[in-house]
N, CA, C and O atoms as CSV, one atom per row, in Angstrom:
chain,resi,resn,atom,element,x,y,z
A,1,GLN,N,N,0.449,-0.466,-23.548
A,1,GLN,CA,C,0.591,-1.395,-22.432
A,1,GLN,C,C,1.535,-0.833,-21.391
A,1,GLN,O,O,2.481,-0.111,-21.705
A,2,VAL,N,N,1.257,-1.179,-20.142
A,2,VAL,CA,C,2.085,-0.769,-19.019
A,2,VAL,C,C,2.460,-2.010,-18.222
A,2,VAL,O,O,1.610,-2.855,-17.943
A,3,GLN,N,N,3.700,-2.115,-17.866
A,3,GLN,CA,C,4.166,-3.229,-17.046
A,3,GLN,C,C,4.534,-2.701,-15.658
A,3,GLN,O,O,5.086,-1.610,-15.515
A,4,LEU,N,N,4.218,-3.491,-14.657
A,4,LEU,CA,C,4.492,-3.115,-13.275
A,4,LEU,C,C,5.373,-4.170,-12.622
A,4,LEU,O,O,5.103,-5.367,-12.722
A,5,VAL,N,N,6.413,-3.724,-11.964
A,5,VAL,CA,C,7.300,-4.631,-11.236
A,5,VAL,C,C,7.339,-4.213,-9.781
A,5,VAL,O,O,7.754,-3.102,-9.453
A,6,GLU,N,N,6.907,-5.107,-8.917
A,6,GLU,CA,C,6.838,-4.830,-7.484
A,6,GLU,C,C,8.053,-5.416,-6.771
A,6,GLU,O,O,8.654,-6.388,-7.227
A,7,SER,N,N,8.392,-4.810,-5.660
A,7,SER,CA,C,9.422,-5.362,-4.780
A,7,SER,C,C,9.087,-4.965,-3.350
A,7,SER,O,O,8.320,-4.035,-3.101
A,8,GLY,N,N,9.681,-5.694,-2.428
A,8,GLY,CA,C,9.412,-5.451,-1.017
A,8,GLY,C,C,8.453,-6.499,-0.491
A,8,GLY,O,O,8.255,-7.540,-1.118
A,9,GLY,N,N,7.869,-6.235,0.634
A,9,GLY,CA,C,6.997,-7.205,1.267
A,9,GLY,C,C,7.784,-8.187,2.103
A,9,GLY,O,O,8.999,-8.060,2.255
A,10,GLY,N,N,7.079,-9.174,2.649
A,10,GLY,CA,C,7.720,-10.183,3.482
A,10,GLY,C,C,7.001,-10.326,4.812
A,10,GLY,O,O,5.813,-10.030,4.938
A,11,TRP,N,N,7.757,-10.787,5.801
A,11,TRP,CA,C,7.195,-11.024,7.124
A,11,TRP,C,C,7.762,-10.017,8.111
A,11,TRP,O,O,8.942,-9.668,8.055
A,12,VAL,N,N,6.906,-9.555,9.014
A,12,VAL,CA,C,7.340,-8.607,10.040
A,12,VAL,C,C,6.478,-8.809,11.280
A,12,VAL,O,O,5.320,-9.217,11.186
A,13,GLN,N,N,7.045,-8.523,12.419
A,13,GLN,CA,C,6.283,-8.613,13.664
A,13,GLN,C,C,5.364,-7.404,13.810
A,13,GLN,O,O,5.625,-6.359,13.216
A,14,PRO,N,N,4.296,-7.530,14.588
A,14,PRO,CA,C,3.418,-6.378,14.831
A,14,PRO,C,C,4.206,-5.182,15.353
A,14,PRO,O,O,5.078,-5.315,16.211
A,15,GLY,N,N,3.879,-4.017,14.816
A,15,GLY,CA,C,4.606,-2.805,15.174
A,15,GLY,C,C,5.778,-2.513,14.267
A,15,GLY,O,O,6.365,-1.433,14.343
A,16,GLY,N,N,6.127,-3.446,13.416
A,16,GLY,CA,C,7.268,-3.276,12.522
A,16,GLY,C,C,6.924,-2.480,11.285
A,16,GLY,O,O,5.810,-1.982,11.124
A,17,SER,N,N,7.926,-2.372,10.404
A,17,SER,CA,C,7.781,-1.582,9.186
A,17,SER,C,C,8.241,-2.373,7.968
A,17,SER,O,O,9.112,-3.239,8.051
A,18,LEU,N,N,7.637,-2.051,6.856
A,18,LEU,CA,C,8.037,-2.593,5.565
A,18,LEU,C,C,7.826,-1.514,4.517
A,18,LEU,O,O,7.038,-0.588,4.710
A,19,ARG,N,N,8.538,-1.645,3.404
A,19,ARG,CA,C,8.320,-0.744,2.286
A,19,ARG,C,C,8.095,-1.542,1.010
A,19,ARG,O,O,8.801,-2.512,0.730
A,20,LEU,N,N,7.106,-1.118,0.250
A,20,LEU,CA,C,6.812,-1.706,-1.053
A,20,LEU,C,C,7.168,-0.700,-2.142
A,20,LEU,O,O,6.873,0.491,-2.032
A,21,ASP,N,N,7.801,-1.200,-3.187
A,21,ASP,CA,C,8.118,-0.378,-4.350
A,21,ASP,C,C,7.422,-0.963,-5.576
A,21,ASP,O,O,7.224,-2.174,-5.673
A,22,CYS,N,N,7.057,-0.096,-6.499
A,22,CYS,CA,C,6.469,-0.550,-7.749
A,22,CYS,C,C,6.935,0.376,-8.873
A,22,CYS,O,O,6.691,1.583,-8.845
A,23,ALA,N,N,7.606,-0.210,-9.854
A,23,ALA,CA,C,8.094,0.555,-10.996
A,23,ALA,C,C,7.243,0.251,-12.219
A,23,ALA,O,O,6.985,-0.908,-12.544
A,24,ALA,N,N,6.814,1.307,-12.886
A,24,ALA,CA,C,6.013,1.166,-14.094
A,24,ALA,C,C,6.870,1.461,-15.319
A,24,ALA,O,O,7.759,2.312,-15.288
A,25,SER,N,N,6.582,0.738,-16.395
A,25,SER,CA,C,7.273,0.973,-17.653
A,25,SER,C,C,6.302,0.716,-18.800
A,25,SER,O,O,5.272,0.063,-18.634
A,26,GLY,N,N,6.660,1.249,-19.972
A,26,GLY,CA,C,5.802,1.053,-21.137
A,26,GLY,C,C,5.223,2.368,-21.613
A,26,GLY,O,O,5.888,3.403,-21.568
A,27,SER,N,N,3.977,2.326,-22.071
A,27,SER,CA,C,3.318,3.499,-22.645
A,27,SER,C,C,2.657,4.315,-21.542
A,27,SER,O,O,1.455,4.204,-21.300
A,28,ILE,N,N,3.459,5.128,-20.887
A,28,ILE,CA,C,2.995,5.900,-19.740
A,28,ILE,C,C,2.703,7.328,-20.169
A,28,ILE,O,O,3.549,8.001,-20.759
A,29,LEU,N,N,1.504,7.775,-19.866
A,29,LEU,CA,C,1.092,9.138,-20.175
A,29,LEU,C,C,1.373,10.050,-18.983
A,29,LEU,O,O,1.669,9.589,-17.881
A,30,SER,N,N,1.274,11.338,-19.231
A,30,SER,CA,C,1.613,12.286,-18.165
A,30,SER,C,C,0.573,12.307,-17.053
A,30,SER,O,O,0.891,12.668,-15.920
A,31,THR,N,N,-0.646,11.931,-17.355
A,31,THR,CA,C,-1.719,11.923,-16.358
A,31,THR,C,C,-2.075,10.486,-16.019
A,31,THR,O,O,-2.536,9.729,-16.872
A,32,ASN,N,N,-1.856,10.122,-14.771
A,32,ASN,CA,C,-2.157,8.751,-14.354
A,32,ASN,C,C,-2.244,8.689,-12.840
A,32,ASN,O,O,-1.967,9.664,-12.141
A,33,THR,N,N,-2.627,7.541,-12.359
A,33,THR,CA,C,-2.698,7.289,-10.916
A,33,THR,C,C,-1.986,5.980,-10.612
A,33,THR,O,O,-2.183,4.980,-11.302
A,34,MET,N,N,-1.177,5.994,-9.598
A,34,MET,CA,C,-0.531,4.763,-9.124
A,34,MET,C,C,-0.901,4.545,-7.678
A,34,MET,O,O,-1.138,5.496,-6.932
A,35,GLY,N,N,-0.947,3.302,-7.292
A,35,GLY,CA,C,-1.300,3.032,-5.910
A,35,GLY,C,C,-1.175,1.571,-5.553
A,35,GLY,O,O,-0.581,0.774,-6.280
A,36,TRP,N,N,-1.752,1.240,-4.409
A,36,TRP,CA,C,-1.692,-0.120,-3.891
A,36,TRP,C,C,-3.075,-0.558,-3.423
A,36,TRP,O,O,-3.795,0.181,-2.751
A,37,PHE,N,N,-3.416,-1.777,-3.798
A,37,PHE,CA,C,-4.581,-2.465,-3.263
A,37,PHE,C,C,-4.064,-3.648,-2.456
A,37,PHE,O,O,-2.894,-4.018,-2.556
A,38,ARG,N,N,-4.938,-4.229,-1.665
A,38,ARG,CA,C,-4.567,-5.447,-0.960
A,38,ARG,C,C,-5.768,-6.381,-0.885
A,38,ARG,O,O,-6.922,-5.958,-0.944
A,39,GLN,N,N,-5.456,-7.660,-0.753
A,39,GLN,CA,C,-6.506,-8.659,-0.635
A,39,GLN,C,C,-6.099,-9.698,0.392
A,39,GLN,O,O,-5.112,-10.414,0.220
A,40,ALA,N,N,-6.874,-9.768,1.460
A,40,ALA,CA,C,-6.659,-10.761,2.501
A,40,ALA,C,C,-7.477,-12.005,2.163
A,40,ALA,O,O,-8.455,-11.914,1.421
A,41,PRO,N,N,-7.094,-13.162,2.694
A,41,PRO,CA,C,-7.835,-14.398,2.420
A,41,PRO,C,C,-9.316,-14.253,2.768
A,41,PRO,O,O,-9.664,-13.830,3.870
A,42,GLY,N,N,-10.171,-14.603,1.832
A,42,GLY,CA,C,-11.606,-14.561,2.064
A,42,GLY,C,C,-12.226,-13.178,2.001
A,42,GLY,O,O,-13.412,-13.015,2.287
A,43,LYS,N,N,-11.437,-12.184,1.631
A,43,LYS,CA,C,-11.942,-10.809,1.578
A,43,LYS,C,C,-11.783,-10.233,0.176
A,43,LYS,O,O,-11.015,-10.739,-0.643
A,44,GLN,N,N,-12.521,-9.173,-0.074
A,44,GLN,CA,C,-12.418,-8.500,-1.364
A,44,GLN,C,C,-11.155,-7.643,-1.411
A,44,GLN,O,O,-10.624,-7.208,-0.389
A,45,ARG,N,N,-10.703,-7.426,-2.630
A,45,ARG,CA,C,-9.567,-6.528,-2.816
A,45,ARG,C,C,-10.003,-5.117,-2.468
A,45,ARG,O,O,-11.084,-4.676,-2.857
A,46,GLU,N,N,-9.147,-4.404,-1.724
A,46,GLU,CA,C,-9.496,-3.052,-1.294
A,46,GLU,C,C,-8.355,-2.092,-1.583
A,46,GLU,O,O,-7.185,-2.476,-1.598
A,47,LEU,N,N,-8.712,-0.854,-1.808
A,47,LEU,CA,C,-7.716,0.194,-2.009
A,47,LEU,C,C,-6.999,0.471,-0.695
A,47,LEU,O,O,-7.638,0.596,0.350
A,48,VAL,N,N,-5.688,0.565,-0.742
A,48,VAL,CA,C,-4.901,0.954,0.427
A,48,VAL,C,C,-4.537,2.428,0.323
A,48,VAL,O,O,-4.819,3.212,1.230
A,49,ALA,N,N,-3.920,2.794,-0.769
A,49,ALA,CA,C,-3.508,4.182,-0.977
A,49,ALA,C,C,-3.250,4.399,-2.456
A,49,ALA,O,O,-2.894,3.468,-3.179
A,50,ALA,N,N,-3.433,5.634,-2.901
A,50,ALA,CA,C,-3.188,5.970,-4.293
A,50,ALA,C,C,-2.702,7.404,-4.383
A,50,ALA,O,O,-3.021,8.238,-3.535
A,51,VAL,N,N,-1.926,7.679,-5.417
A,51,VAL,CA,C,-1.417,9.030,-5.644
A,51,VAL,C,C,-1.480,9.319,-7.138
A,51,VAL,O,O,-1.061,8.503,-7.959
A,52,THR,N,N,-2.006,10.484,-7.477
A,52,THR,CA,C,-2.089,10.867,-8.882
A,52,THR,C,C,-0.783,11.503,-9.335
A,52,THR,O,O,0.073,11.838,-8.516
A,53,SER,N,N,-0.640,11.664,-10.633
A,53,SER,CA,C,0.539,12.324,-11.166
A,53,SER,C,C,0.581,13.792,-10.743
A,53,SER,O,O,1.637,14.424,-10.771
A,54,GLY,N,N,-0.578,14.327,-10.351
A,54,GLY,CA,C,-0.634,15.691,-9.858
A,54,GLY,C,C,-0.363,15.817,-8.371
A,54,GLY,O,O,-0.333,16.923,-7.832
A,55,GLY,N,N,-0.166,14.683,-7.704
A,55,GLY,CA,C,0.187,14.699,-6.299
A,55,GLY,C,C,-0.967,14.516,-5.330
A,55,GLY,O,O,-0.776,14.596,-4.116
A,56,ARG,N,N,-2.151,14.274,-5.845
A,56,ARG,CA,C,-3.297,14.059,-4.967
A,56,ARG,C,C,-3.211,12.657,-4.370
A,56,ARG,O,O,-2.986,11.681,-5.085
A,57,ILE,N,N,-3.393,12.567,-3.048
A,57,ILE,CA,C,-3.220,11.304,-2.326
A,57,ILE,C,C,-4.517,10.913,-1.638
A,57,ILE,O,O,-5.266,11.752,-1.137
A,58,ASN,N,N,-4.754,9.606,-1.633
A,58,ASN,CA,C,-5.930,9.063,-0.982
A,58,ASN,C,C,-5.521,7.811,-0.214
A,58,ASN,O,O,-4.815,6.953,-0.743
A,59,TYR,N,N,-5.972,7.712,1.045
A,59,TYR,CA,C,-5.711,6.533,1.877
A,59,TYR,C,C,-7.032,5.927,2.334
A,59,TYR,O,O,-8.023,6.636,2.514
A,60,THR,N,N,-7.036,4.635,2.514
A,60,THR,CA,C,-8.161,4.047,3.197
A,60,THR,C,C,-8.020,4.353,4.679
A,60,THR,O,O,-6.906,4.490,5.185
A,61,ALA,N,N,-9.148,4.459,5.375
A,61,ALA,CA,C,-9.133,4.952,6.758
A,61,ALA,C,C,-8.268,4.105,7.689
A,61,ALA,O,O,-7.642,4.635,8.607
A,62,SER,N,N,-8.233,2.810,7.460
A,62,SER,CA,C,-7.543,1.918,8.391
A,62,SER,C,C,-6.022,2.070,8.367
A,62,SER,O,O,-5.345,1.564,9.261
A,63,VAL,N,N,-5.474,2.754,7.366
A,63,VAL,CA,C,-4.014,2.905,7.288
A,63,VAL,C,C,-3.579,4.354,7.478
A,63,VAL,O,O,-2.382,4.637,7.523
A,64,GLU,N,N,-4.518,5.259,7.589
A,64,GLU,CA,C,-4.181,6.683,7.788
A,64,GLU,C,C,-3.302,6.852,9.014
A,64,GLU,O,O,-3.594,6.312,10.081
A,65,GLY,N,N,-2.223,7.605,8.853
A,65,GLY,CA,C,-1.313,7.848,9.950
A,65,GLY,C,C,-0.252,6.775,10.136
A,65,GLY,O,O,0.700,6.971,10.891
A,66,ARG,N,N,-0.404,5.645,9.460
A,66,ARG,CA,C,0.579,4.565,9.577
A,66,ARG,C,C,1.314,4.307,8.261
A,66,ARG,O,O,2.500,3.975,8.259
A,67,PHE,N,N,0.613,4.459,7.160
A,67,PHE,CA,C,1.199,4.220,5.841
A,67,PHE,C,C,1.413,5.562,5.136
A,67,PHE,O,O,0.652,6.513,5.315
A,68,THR,N,N,2.465,5.600,4.336
A,68,THR,CA,C,2.743,6.789,3.540
A,68,THR,C,C,3.034,6.367,2.111
A,68,THR,O,O,3.912,5.541,1.860
A,69,ILE,N,N,2.285,6.943,1.174
A,69,ILE,CA,C,2.523,6.671,-0.234
A,69,ILE,C,C,3.252,7.854,-0.845
A,69,ILE,O,O,2.979,9.007,-0.512
A,70,SER,N,N,4.174,7.560,-1.735
A,70,SER,CA,C,4.891,8.613,-2.442
A,70,SER,C,C,5.264,8.084,-3.824
A,70,SER,O,O,5.202,6.882,-4.080
A,71,ARG,N,N,5.651,8.999,-4.706
A,71,ARG,CA,C,6.037,8.550,-6.035
A,71,ARG,C,C,7.121,9.443,-6.592
A,71,ARG,O,O,7.242,10.619,-6.249
A,72,ASP,N,N,7.913,8.829,-7.474
A,72,ASP,CA,C,8.953,9.532,-8.196
A,72,ASP,C,C,8.505,9.544,-9.656
A,72,ASP,O,O,8.545,8.516,-10.331
A,73,LEU,N,N,8.083,10.702,-10.134
A,73,LEU,CA,C,7.547,10.789,-11.488
A,73,LEU,C,C,8.616,10.490,-12.538
A,73,LEU,O,O,8.307,9.908,-13.578
A,74,ARG,N,N,9.851,10.872,-12.286
A,74,ARG,CA,C,10.908,10.619,-13.269
A,74,ARG,C,C,11.165,9.131,-13.429
A,74,ARG,O,O,11.466,8.655,-14.524
A,75,LYS,N,N,11.044,8.399,-12.321
A,75,LYS,CA,C,11.302,6.959,-12.347
A,75,LYS,C,C,10.020,6.150,-12.549
A,75,LYS,O,O,10.063,4.924,-12.656
A,76,ASN,N,N,8.884,6.840,-12.599
A,76,ASN,CA,C,7.585,6.147,-12.703
A,76,ASN,C,C,7.463,5.063,-11.641
A,76,ASN,O,O,7.041,3.939,-11.917
A,77,THR,N,N,7.835,5.422,-10.443
A,77,THR,CA,C,7.844,4.471,-9.337
A,77,THR,C,C,7.019,5.010,-8.181
A,77,THR,O,O,7.065,6.198,-7.862
A,78,VAL,N,N,6.269,4.118,-7.563
A,78,VAL,CA,C,5.481,4.465,-6.385
A,78,VAL,C,C,5.989,3.647,-5.204
A,78,VAL,O,O,6.380,2.489,-5.350
A,79,TYR,N,N,5.973,4.269,-4.038
A,79,TYR,CA,C,6.471,3.645,-2.821
A,79,TYR,C,C,5.356,3.641,-1.778
A,79,TYR,O,O,4.561,4.577,-1.694
A,80,LEU,N,N,5.313,2.585,-0.995
A,80,LEU,CA,C,4.385,2.529,0.125
A,80,LEU,C,C,5.181,2.177,1.372
A,80,LEU,O,O,5.613,1.038,1.550
A,81,GLN,N,N,5.367,3.171,2.228
A,81,GLN,CA,C,6.036,2.950,3.496
A,81,GLN,C,C,4.977,2.571,4.526
A,81,GLN,O,O,4.046,3.334,4.782
A,82,MET,N,N,5.126,1.403,5.104
A,82,MET,CA,C,4.138,0.889,6.046
A,82,MET,C,C,4.776,0.785,7.427
A,82,MET,O,O,5.701,0.000,7.636
A,83,ASN,N,N,4.282,1.571,8.350
A,83,ASN,CA,C,4.773,1.574,9.722
A,83,ASN,C,C,3.673,1.097,10.669
A,83,ASN,O,O,2.497,1.045,10.310
A,84,SER,N,N,4.085,0.753,11.877
A,84,SER,CA,C,3.134,0.297,12.903
A,84,SER,C,C,2.202,-0.773,12.352
A,84,SER,O,O,0.985,-0.706,12.525
A,85,LEU,N,N,2.782,-1.741,11.700
A,85,LEU,CA,C,1.978,-2.776,11.051
A,85,LEU,C,C,1.236,-3.624,12.074
A,85,LEU,O,O,1.721,-3.895,13.172
A,86,LYS,N,N,0.044,-4.028,11.666
A,86,LYS,CA,C,-0.839,-4.832,12.512
A,86,LYS,C,C,-1.125,-6.163,11.821
A,86,LYS,O,O,-0.997,-6.271,10.601
A,87,PRO,N,N,-1.509,-7.166,12.590
A,87,PRO,CA,C,-1.852,-8.454,11.961
A,87,PRO,C,C,-2.933,-8.317,10.888
A,87,PRO,O,O,-2.927,-9.059,9.905
A,88,GLU,N,N,-3.849,-7.387,11.068
A,88,GLU,CA,C,-4.920,-7.216,10.075
A,88,GLU,C,C,-4.423,-6.577,8.783
A,88,GLU,O,O,-5.188,-6.464,7.825
A,89,ASP,N,N,-3.169,-6.159,8.734
A,89,ASP,CA,C,-2.587,-5.673,7.485
A,89,ASP,C,C,-2.085,-6.822,6.612
A,89,ASP,O,O,-1.688,-6.612,5.466
A,90,THR,N,N,-2.104,-8.021,7.154
A,90,THR,CA,C,-1.662,-9.186,6.390
A,90,THR,C,C,-2.531,-9.377,5.159
A,90,THR,O,O,-3.755,-9.465,5.254
A,91,ALA,N,N,-1.882,-9.439,3.999
A,91,ALA,CA,C,-2.606,-9.560,2.730
A,91,ALA,C,C,-1.592,-9.668,1.597
A,91,ALA,O,O,-0.390,-9.491,1.793
A,92,VAL,N,N,-2.103,-9.958,0.424
A,92,VAL,CA,C,-1.316,-9.792,-0.788
A,92,VAL,C,C,-1.546,-8.363,-1.265
A,92,VAL,O,O,-2.685,-7.927,-1.434
A,93,TYR,N,N,-0.463,-7.651,-1.477
A,93,TYR,CA,C,-0.538,-6.262,-1.907
A,93,TYR,C,C,-0.244,-6.188,-3.409
A,93,TYR,O,O,0.731,-6.752,-3.906
A,94,TYR,N,N,-1.123,-5.473,-4.106
A,94,TYR,CA,C,-1.012,-5.351,-5.559
A,94,TYR,C,C,-0.775,-3.900,-5.948
A,94,TYR,O,O,-1.499,-2.999,-5.524
A,95,CYS,N,N,0.236,-3.695,-6.749
A,95,CYS,CA,C,0.449,-2.379,-7.330
A,95,CYS,C,C,-0.601,-2.145,-8.409
A,95,CYS,O,O,-1.017,-3.073,-9.103
A,96,HIS,N,N,-1.014,-0.914,-8.535
A,96,HIS,CA,C,-2.090,-0.560,-9.441
A,96,HIS,C,C,-1.697,0.693,-10.227
A,96,HIS,O,O,-1.126,1.635,-9.678
A,97,PHE,N,N,-2.013,0.681,-11.513
A,97,PHE,CA,C,-1.727,1.817,-12.382
A,97,PHE,C,C,-2.957,2.075,-13.217
A,97,PHE,O,O,-3.534,1.147,-13.784
A,98,TYR,N,N,-3.366,3.334,-13.300
A,98,TYR,CA,C,-4.576,3.688,-14.035
A,98,TYR,C,C,-4.306,4.905,-14.920
A,98,TYR,O,O,-3.784,5.920,-14.459
A,99,GLN,N,N,-4.668,4.786,-16.190
A,99,GLN,CA,C,-4.628,5.925,-17.077
A,99,GLN,C,C,-5.597,5.709,-18.226
A,99,GLN,O,O,-5.684,4.613,-18.780
A,100,ARG,N,N,-6.320,6.753,-18.580
A,100,ARG,CA,C,-7.252,6.752,-19.708
A,100,ARG,C,C,-8.157,5.533,-19.728
A,100,ARG,O,O,-8.288,4.852,-20.745
A,101,LEU,N,N,-8.774,5.273,-18.592
A,101,LEU,CA,C,-9.771,4.211,-18.454
A,101,LEU,C,C,-9.179,2.799,-18.457
A,101,LEU,O,O,-9.932,1.826,-18.419
A,102,PHE,N,N,-7.865,2.666,-18.500
A,102,PHE,CA,C,-7.236,1.345,-18.453
A,102,PHE,C,C,-6.589,1.119,-17.075
A,102,PHE,O,O,-5.943,1.999,-16.506
A,103,TYR,N,N,-6.796,-0.100,-16.575
A,103,TYR,CA,C,-6.214,-0.493,-15.306
A,103,TYR,C,C,-5.132,-1.543,-15.551
A,103,TYR,O,O,-5.280,-2.414,-16.408
A,104,TYR,N,N,-4.069,-1.450,-14.806
A,104,TYR,CA,C,-2.993,-2.436,-14.863
A,104,TYR,C,C,-2.655,-2.857,-13.439
A,104,TYR,O,O,-2.756,-2.074,-12.494
A,105,TRP,N,N,-2.250,-4.126,-13.315
A,105,TRP,CA,C,-1.960,-4.676,-11.987
A,105,TRP,C,C,-0.588,-5.329,-11.959
A,105,TRP,O,O,-0.132,-5.906,-12.947
A,106,GLY,N,N,0.063,-5.226,-10.799
A,106,GLY,CA,C,1.279,-5.981,-10.572
A,106,GLY,C,C,0.936,-7.417,-10.207
A,106,GLY,O,O,-0.233,-7.788,-10.103
A,107,GLN,N,N,1.980,-8.216,-10.015
A,107,GLN,CA,C,1.769,-9.648,-9.758
A,107,GLN,C,C,1.379,-9.920,-8.313
A,107,GLN,O,O,0.919,-11.016,-7.990
A,108,GLY,N,N,1.559,-8.938,-7.447
A,108,GLY,CA,C,1.211,-9.102,-6.041
A,108,GLY,C,C,2.413,-9.514,-5.203
A,108,GLY,O,O,3.267,-10.282,-5.647
A,109,THR,N,N,2.462,-8.994,-3.998
A,109,THR,CA,C,3.535,-9.354,-3.062
A,109,THR,C,C,2.909,-9.578,-1.686
A,109,THR,O,O,2.056,-8.809,-1.243
A,110,GLN,N,N,3.347,-10.637,-1.027
A,110,GLN,CA,C,2.752,-11.006,0.256
A,110,GLN,C,C,3.336,-10.171,1.387
A,110,GLN,O,O,4.551,-10.002,1.489
A,111,VAL,N,N,2.465,-9.659,2.221
A,111,VAL,CA,C,2.865,-9.000,3.466
A,111,VAL,C,C,2.219,-9.767,4.605
A,111,VAL,O,O,0.996,-9.900,4.656
A,112,THR,N,N,3.044,-10.275,5.525
A,112,THR,CA,C,2.546,-11.034,6.659
A,112,THR,C,C,3.004,-10.366,7.945
A,112,THR,O,O,4.195,-10.133,8.150
A,113,VAL,N,N,2.046,-10.064,8.803
A,113,VAL,CA,C,2.346,-9.431,10.090
A,113,VAL,C,C,1.897,-10.384,11.183
A,113,VAL,O,O,0.702,-10.602,11.384
A,114,SER,N,N,2.860,-10.942,11.878
A,114,SER,CA,C,2.532,-11.885,12.947
A,114,SER,C,C,3.703,-12.000,13.896
A,114,SER,O,O,4.839,-11.664,13.561
A,115,SER,N,N,3.403,-12.478,15.081
A,115,SER,CA,C,4.450,-12.689,16.076
A,115,SER,C,C,4.850,-14.157,16.120
A,115,SER,O,O,5.724,-14.536,16.900
């Protein structure tokens, strides 16, 4: 089992920045993927960004150039730096952990971008 604890999120005006952190603990293997999904009201959950333990990074097109994902392997923590936030980034953001065909999810943290 893997447990995920998220922090960060909140409210910010358009153009602002926020950072999300997610720490994983439990039975963590050396090969895994951590990342963030988000779900806006009435929409499906979508991948925002992910990073493998080998350092491979993937972003959804709508956040390229604005969001940066990084991870600290020693701390089993993933970070999502979100800059130039837009109202359409408003959603519940979920930390995600994947290893050996098992998926784990954080409890979700609200990000609201509005003036």
